N, C-alpha and C positions, 0 to 999 in steps of 0.2 A: 750422695751429696748432702751435707748438713746445712739446713736452713737456719738463718738468724732472724727470728721474729722481730727483734728490735730494729734491725737494719731495714727489713721489708716495710715495717709500719712507720718508718720515719716520714713517709709521704702518704700516710693513711687516708687523709681527706681526698687527695687527688686520685688515689687508687680506688676509693669508694664511689666516686661519681659515676663511672661507667657501670658499676655494679647496680647502682640505683636506677640508672637509665634502662638497663635490661629488665630489672625487676618490675619497673612501672609498665612494661609492655606485656608481661605474662598474663594471658587471658583466661586464667583459672581462678574463679572467685573464692571457692571454699574447698580447697584440697584437703584430703584426709592424711596424705603423706607427702612429705617434701624432702628431697635429698640435695644437700649442698655438696657437690662432687668436686673435690679439691678445695676444701674449706679453709685451708691454711690456718691462720690464727683465730678464725672464728668470728671476726668482726662482721662479715656479711651474714653469716649464719644467724647471728642474733637479730639482724634486721629482718631476715625471713621469719623468725619467731614473732617479731612485732607485727608483721603484716598478716600472718596466718596463726593467730594464737591458739586455735583449736586443732591445728594439724600436728601430726607426729613429725618432728624435725630431726634429721640425721645429718651430721657433718662427717665427711669421709676424707681422709688425707693420708698420704704415704709418709709424711714427716712426723716422727714422734716429737720433735722439738716444737713444731707448729701446733700439734694437738695438745701438748702440755700447756702451752700458752693459752690456747682456746678454752680448755677446760678450767684452768685456773681463773681466767677472767670471768667466765660465765658462772662459775660456782661461788667465787669469792672465798674459796677454802685454802687456796695456795697449793692444792694438790698437783703433783706432777703426773698423775695417771693419764694415760692416753686412750682409755676405753671406759665404757660404762656411761652413765648419764650425769651431766650437769643439769640444773633445773630445766626441765622440759626439752632438753636437747640431748641426743645420744651421739657420742663421738666414737668413731671406728677408725682404727689404723688399717689401711689397705691401699695397695697400689691400684690406680684407676683402671688399668687394663684388665686386672684380675677381678675387679668387683662385679658381683652379680646380685641383682635384687631378688629376694626370695618370693615376693609377690609384686604385681604391677604397681608402679609409683605414679602418683598424680602429677608431680612436678619434679623433674630432674633439672637442677639449676647448676651452672658451672661458670664461674667468673675467672678469666685469665689463667687457664690451666692447659688447654689443649694445644697451645703453641709449643709446649714442652714434649708433646707426644707425636709420633708418626702414625702411619697406617690409618689415616682418617677415613678412607673408603671402607674400612671394616669397623672401626670404632664407633662411628656415628650411627650407622644402621643398627648396630648391636645395642646401643643405648636407647634408641628410639623404640626398639622392640620391647624394652622394659617399661615403657610409659603406658599407663592405663588409657583406655578409650576416653577421648575428650580431654586428656591431660596434655602436658607440654614438655618438650625438651628445650631448654633456654640456655644459650651459650654465648659468651663473649670471649674473643681472642684478639690479642695484639697482632697487627699485621703491618710491619715496617721494614720490608726487605731492602729498601733503598735508603734507609735512614743512616746518617753518619755514625751514630752511636753503635749501630749494628755492624756495618761493614768494617769499621775501624778495628774491631776486635781481631780480625784476621790480618788486616793491613799492617798493624803495628808489629805483629809477631812474625810476619813473613820475612824470611832471610836472616832471622836472628837465631840465637842458641835456644830460644823458647819454642821454635816452630814445631819440632818433632813431638814435643810433649803436648802442645796445645791443639795441633791440627785435628786430632781425633775428637776434640771436644767442641770445635767450632760447628755451629748449627746453621745450616741453611734453613730459612724460615719454612716450616712445614705447612703453614696456613695458606690455603689456595685462594684463588679468586672466588668472589661470591657465587658466580655461576656454577662452580664445581659443586658447592653444597646444595644449591637448589636442584640441580640435576640428580644428585645423589639421593636426596630425601623426599622430593616432591612425589615420586611414585609410591612412596611407602606410608604416606600420611594424608590427613585431610587438607592441610595447607602449610605453607612455609613462608615466613616473613624474614627478609634479610636486608640489612642496611650497614653502612659504614659511617663512622664519625671520626674526624680528626680533632683531637682535643689540643688546644694551645695551652700547654701547661706553663704556668708562670712560677718559676722556681727562684729561690733566694739562697744565698750562702756562697761559700767558696767552692767553685767547680761543682754545682749541684747536679749536673747531668751525670757526672761520675758517681755521685752518691746515689742517684736514682738507679743506675744500672747495677751498682754493687749489691742492691737488695734483690736482684732478680737474675738476669741472664749472664752477668759477669761472674757469678758465684762458682759455677763449675770450672771456669778457666782459672780463677785464682786458687781454687782447691786443688787443681792438678799440679801446681808448682810448689816447690819447696823454697824456703828462704835461702839466699837473698833474691832468687829469681822472681818470686811472687811480688815483692815490693818493687823490683825494677820494672816488671811488666806493668804493674798498676800505675807507676809513675809515668811511664811512656804512653800508655793508653790515656791516662788522665790529662796529659799535656795535649795530646791529639784531639781529644773530645772537647777540651776547653777552648781550643782554637776553632773547632767546628761550630761551637755554640757560644759565641762571645756574649758577655754581659752587656745589657743596655746601659745608657748613661745613668739610669736610676738604680743600677745595681742588680736588677732582676735579669733572669735568663729565660728565654722562651724556648720551650721544647715541644715541637709539633709531634703528636703521638696518635697514630691511627689505630682504630679498633674495629673489628668486624663483629656484628651481632647477628644471631639467627634464633628464630623461634619456630619449632616444628610442632604442630598440633596433631595429636594422634587421632 
Protein backbone atom coordinates (compact mmCIF):
# COMPACT_ATOMS: atom_id res chain seq x y z
CA UNK A 1 0.00 0.00 0.00
CA UNK A 2 1.32 3.47 -0.95
CA UNK A 3 0.95 6.08 1.77
CA UNK A 4 0.23 9.74 1.03
CA UNK A 5 2.11 11.89 3.59
CA UNK A 6 0.14 15.01 2.65
CA UNK A 7 -3.25 13.34 3.25
CA UNK A 8 -2.07 11.81 6.53
CA UNK A 9 -0.63 15.10 7.79
CA UNK A 10 -3.78 17.07 6.93
CA UNK A 11 -4.76 16.53 10.58
CA UNK A 12 -1.22 16.64 11.93
CA UNK A 13 -2.03 18.62 15.08
CA UNK A 14 -4.82 16.25 16.15
CA UNK A 15 -2.74 13.18 15.37
CA UNK A 16 0.20 14.66 17.32
CA UNK A 17 -1.65 15.16 20.60
CA UNK A 18 -1.83 11.47 21.65
CA UNK A 19 1.80 11.06 20.60
CA UNK A 20 2.75 13.83 23.02
CA UNK A 21 0.53 12.37 25.74
CA UNK A 22 2.37 9.07 25.40
CA UNK A 23 5.77 10.73 25.31
CA UNK A 24 5.03 12.68 28.48
CA UNK A 25 4.62 9.45 30.42
CA UNK A 26 7.80 7.68 29.29
CA UNK A 27 9.79 7.25 32.55
CA UNK A 28 13.29 7.26 31.04
CA UNK A 29 15.14 10.48 31.79
CA UNK A 30 18.37 10.17 29.78
CA UNK A 31 18.25 7.35 27.23
CA UNK A 32 21.25 6.74 25.01
CA UNK A 33 19.18 5.15 22.22
CA UNK A 34 15.60 5.78 21.10
CA UNK A 35 13.73 4.05 18.26
CA UNK A 36 10.57 5.53 16.73
CA UNK A 37 8.99 2.36 15.34
CA UNK A 38 6.61 3.19 12.51
CA UNK A 39 7.81 6.78 12.35
CA UNK A 40 5.80 7.74 9.26
CA UNK A 41 6.61 11.24 8.06
CA UNK A 42 8.88 11.83 11.04
CA UNK A 43 6.98 14.62 12.77
CA UNK A 44 6.98 12.71 16.08
CA UNK A 45 10.56 11.54 15.58
CA UNK A 46 11.69 15.17 15.62
CA UNK A 47 9.81 15.69 18.88
CA UNK A 48 11.73 12.74 20.34
CA UNK A 49 14.94 14.46 19.26
CA UNK A 50 13.86 17.64 21.06
CA UNK A 51 13.12 15.76 24.29
CA UNK A 52 16.31 13.68 24.25
CA UNK A 53 18.94 15.76 22.40
CA UNK A 54 21.84 13.54 23.48
CA UNK A 55 20.27 10.23 22.42
CA UNK A 56 20.80 8.30 19.21
CA UNK A 57 17.43 8.64 17.48
CA UNK A 58 16.33 6.18 14.80
CA UNK A 59 13.11 6.38 12.78
CA UNK A 60 11.94 3.12 11.22
CA UNK A 61 9.09 2.72 8.74
CA UNK A 62 8.09 0.42 5.92
CA UNK A 63 6.83 3.20 3.62
CA UNK A 64 9.44 4.77 1.34
CA UNK A 65 7.04 7.67 0.66
CA UNK A 66 6.72 8.47 4.34
CA UNK A 67 10.46 8.15 4.95
CA UNK A 68 11.25 10.39 2.00
CA UNK A 69 9.00 13.06 3.51
CA UNK A 70 10.60 12.53 6.93
CA UNK A 71 14.15 12.86 5.68
CA UNK A 72 13.35 15.84 3.47
CA UNK A 73 11.71 17.78 6.28
CA UNK A 74 14.38 16.93 8.85
CA UNK A 75 17.34 17.67 6.60
CA UNK A 76 15.99 20.61 4.67
CA UNK A 77 17.82 19.27 1.59
CA UNK A 78 14.84 18.10 -0.41
CA UNK A 79 16.43 14.67 -0.77
CA UNK A 80 14.12 11.77 -1.46
CA UNK A 81 16.47 9.22 0.11
CA UNK A 82 14.90 6.87 2.60
CA UNK A 83 17.97 5.72 4.47
CA UNK A 84 21.01 7.25 6.08
CA UNK A 85 21.02 10.21 8.47
CA UNK A 86 19.21 13.49 8.56
CA UNK A 87 20.77 15.78 11.18
CA UNK A 88 20.92 13.71 14.37
CA UNK A 89 18.30 11.22 13.15
CA UNK A 90 18.86 7.95 11.30
CA UNK A 91 16.06 6.79 9.00
CA UNK A 92 15.70 3.10 8.14
CA UNK A 93 13.22 1.47 5.77
CA UNK A 94 12.06 -1.79 7.31
CA UNK A 95 8.82 -3.62 7.98
CA UNK A 96 8.09 -3.60 11.70
CA UNK A 97 7.62 -7.35 12.10
CA UNK A 98 11.03 -7.97 10.56
CA UNK A 99 12.97 -5.30 12.44
CA UNK A 100 15.45 -6.43 15.09
CA UNK A 101 17.62 -4.21 17.28
CA UNK A 102 21.31 -5.03 17.05
CA UNK A 103 21.80 -4.03 20.69
CA UNK A 104 19.28 -3.34 23.49
CA UNK A 105 17.40 -0.05 23.09
CA UNK A 106 16.57 2.30 25.97
CA UNK A 107 13.24 3.46 24.51
CA UNK A 108 11.17 1.79 21.81
CA UNK A 109 8.38 4.24 21.04
CA UNK A 110 5.50 3.58 18.66
CA UNK A 111 2.58 5.88 17.93
CA UNK A 112 -0.49 4.66 15.98
CA UNK A 113 1.13 1.71 14.22
CA UNK A 114 0.28 -1.63 15.78
CA UNK A 115 -3.42 -1.52 14.93
CA UNK A 116 -2.19 -2.26 11.38
CA UNK A 117 -0.50 -5.48 12.54
CA UNK A 118 -1.74 -8.76 13.92
CA UNK A 119 -0.14 -11.40 16.14
CA UNK A 120 0.25 -9.02 19.09
CA UNK A 121 0.78 -11.96 21.44
CA UNK A 122 4.12 -12.57 19.67
CA UNK A 123 5.01 -9.06 18.51
CA UNK A 124 4.87 -7.27 21.88
CA UNK A 125 6.98 -9.71 23.92
CA UNK A 126 9.50 -9.72 21.06
CA UNK A 127 9.81 -5.94 21.19
CA UNK A 128 10.03 -5.89 24.97
CA UNK A 129 12.92 -8.36 24.76
CA UNK A 130 14.88 -5.71 22.80
CA UNK A 131 14.48 -3.07 25.53
CA UNK A 132 17.47 -2.46 27.81
CA UNK A 133 17.10 -2.96 31.56
CA UNK A 134 15.38 0.09 32.99
CA UNK A 135 14.22 1.16 29.55
CA UNK A 136 10.67 1.29 28.22
CA UNK A 137 8.42 0.07 25.44
CA UNK A 138 5.87 2.86 24.85
CA UNK A 139 2.92 2.27 22.51
CA UNK A 140 -0.27 4.05 21.46
CA UNK A 141 -2.91 2.34 19.32
CA UNK A 142 -6.34 3.47 18.11
CA UNK A 143 -9.11 1.16 19.39
CA UNK A 144 -12.52 1.92 17.89
CA UNK A 145 -14.19 -1.37 16.95
CA UNK A 146 -17.71 0.02 17.42
CA UNK A 147 -17.18 3.40 15.77
CA UNK A 148 -19.37 4.16 12.73
CA UNK A 149 -16.42 5.25 10.59
CA UNK A 150 -14.98 1.77 11.07
CA UNK A 151 -17.94 -0.57 10.63
CA UNK A 152 -19.38 1.46 7.74
CA UNK A 153 -16.41 0.43 5.61
CA UNK A 154 -17.89 -3.05 5.32
CA UNK A 155 -21.56 -2.10 5.60
CA UNK A 156 -21.36 0.14 2.53
CA UNK A 157 -19.70 -2.57 0.43
CA UNK A 158 -21.78 -5.54 1.55
CA UNK A 159 -24.10 -6.78 -1.20
CA UNK A 160 -22.51 -4.59 -3.89
CA UNK A 161 -20.22 -5.27 -6.84
CA UNK A 162 -17.32 -4.06 -4.67
CA UNK A 163 -17.72 -6.70 -1.97
CA UNK A 164 -15.56 -9.49 -3.39
CA UNK A 165 -12.68 -7.07 -3.97
CA UNK A 166 -12.93 -5.25 -0.65
CA UNK A 167 -13.80 -8.10 1.72
CA UNK A 168 -10.19 -9.39 2.01
CA UNK A 169 -9.03 -5.87 2.94
CA UNK A 170 -11.61 -5.20 5.65
CA UNK A 171 -9.81 -5.34 8.97
CA UNK A 172 -11.34 -6.43 12.22
CA UNK A 173 -9.62 -4.28 14.79
CA UNK A 174 -6.66 -6.35 16.08
CA UNK A 175 -6.24 -4.17 19.19
CA UNK A 176 -7.41 -6.16 22.20
CA UNK A 177 -8.84 -5.08 25.54
CA UNK A 178 -6.33 -3.45 27.94
CA UNK A 179 -6.27 -6.52 30.18
CA UNK A 180 -4.87 -8.63 27.35
CA UNK A 181 -1.73 -6.48 27.15
CA UNK A 182 -1.31 -6.37 30.91
CA UNK A 183 -1.51 -10.14 31.22
CA UNK A 184 0.83 -10.54 28.26
CA UNK A 185 3.57 -8.14 29.40
CA UNK A 186 3.43 -7.95 33.20
CA UNK A 187 5.22 -11.28 33.75
CA UNK A 188 8.02 -10.13 31.42
CA UNK A 189 8.96 -6.74 32.88
CA UNK A 190 9.24 -4.62 36.01
CA UNK A 191 5.88 -2.87 35.58
CA UNK A 192 3.17 -2.08 33.04
CA UNK A 193 1.04 1.07 32.83
CA UNK A 194 -2.09 0.98 30.63
CA UNK A 195 -4.79 3.56 30.03
CA UNK A 196 -7.34 4.63 27.43
CA UNK A 197 -8.40 8.10 26.32
CA UNK A 198 -11.28 9.10 24.04
CA UNK A 199 -10.33 12.26 22.18
CA UNK A 200 -13.23 14.43 21.07
CA UNK A 201 -11.76 15.60 17.78
CA UNK A 202 -13.27 18.87 16.61
CA UNK A 203 -13.07 18.79 12.81
CA UNK A 204 -13.96 21.38 10.19
CA UNK A 205 -14.59 21.30 6.47
CA UNK A 206 -16.79 19.36 4.09
CA UNK A 207 -17.23 15.79 5.38
CA UNK A 208 -14.07 15.96 7.53
CA UNK A 209 -14.46 12.45 8.97
CA UNK A 210 -14.09 11.07 5.44
CA UNK A 211 -10.95 13.15 4.97
CA UNK A 212 -9.61 11.88 8.32
CA UNK A 213 -10.16 8.23 7.41
CA UNK A 214 -8.77 8.67 3.88
CA UNK A 215 -5.40 9.44 5.47
CA UNK A 216 -5.26 6.11 7.28
CA UNK A 217 -7.52 3.06 7.39
CA UNK A 218 -9.52 3.75 4.21
CA UNK A 219 -6.37 3.77 2.06
CA UNK A 220 -6.04 0.00 1.48
CA UNK A 221 -9.71 -0.21 0.49
CA UNK A 222 -9.47 2.59 -2.04
CA UNK A 223 -6.20 1.18 -3.37
CA UNK A 224 -7.85 -2.20 -3.99
CA UNK A 225 -10.40 -0.73 -6.41
CA UNK A 226 -9.93 0.56 -9.94
CA UNK A 227 -11.87 3.48 -11.35
CA UNK A 228 -14.76 4.07 -11.58
CA UNK A 229 -15.42 1.67 -8.68
CA UNK A 230 -12.98 3.53 -6.41
CA UNK A 231 -14.78 6.84 -6.74
CA UNK A 232 -18.20 5.18 -6.43
CA UNK A 233 -17.24 3.40 -3.22
CA UNK A 234 -15.67 6.54 -1.76
CA UNK A 235 -18.81 8.53 -2.57
CA UNK A 236 -21.10 5.92 -0.98
CA UNK A 237 -18.92 5.61 2.11
CA UNK A 238 -18.59 9.39 2.30
CA UNK A 239 -22.36 9.83 2.29
CA UNK A 240 -22.81 7.19 5.00
CA UNK A 241 -20.13 8.59 7.27
CA UNK A 242 -21.39 12.14 6.75
CA UNK A 243 -24.82 11.02 7.98
CA UNK A 244 -23.25 9.22 10.96
CA UNK A 245 -21.27 12.32 11.96
CA UNK A 246 -23.47 15.34 11.18
CA UNK A 247 -22.04 18.83 11.47
CA UNK A 248 -23.05 20.99 14.43
CA UNK A 249 -24.84 24.31 13.86
CA UNK A 250 -21.49 26.11 13.98
CA UNK A 251 -20.20 23.95 11.12
CA UNK A 252 -17.83 21.78 13.17
CA UNK A 253 -17.99 17.98 13.36
CA UNK A 254 -17.20 16.05 16.52
CA UNK A 255 -15.35 12.75 16.07
CA UNK A 256 -14.93 10.66 19.24
CA UNK A 257 -11.72 8.67 18.80
CA UNK A 258 -10.46 6.22 21.43
CA UNK A 259 -6.82 5.32 21.86
CA UNK A 260 -5.09 2.72 24.04
CA UNK A 261 -1.73 3.54 25.66
CA UNK A 262 0.75 1.21 27.30
CA UNK A 263 4.19 1.59 28.80
CA UNK A 264 6.18 -1.49 29.81
CA UNK A 265 9.34 -0.85 31.84
CA UNK A 266 12.00 -3.54 31.48
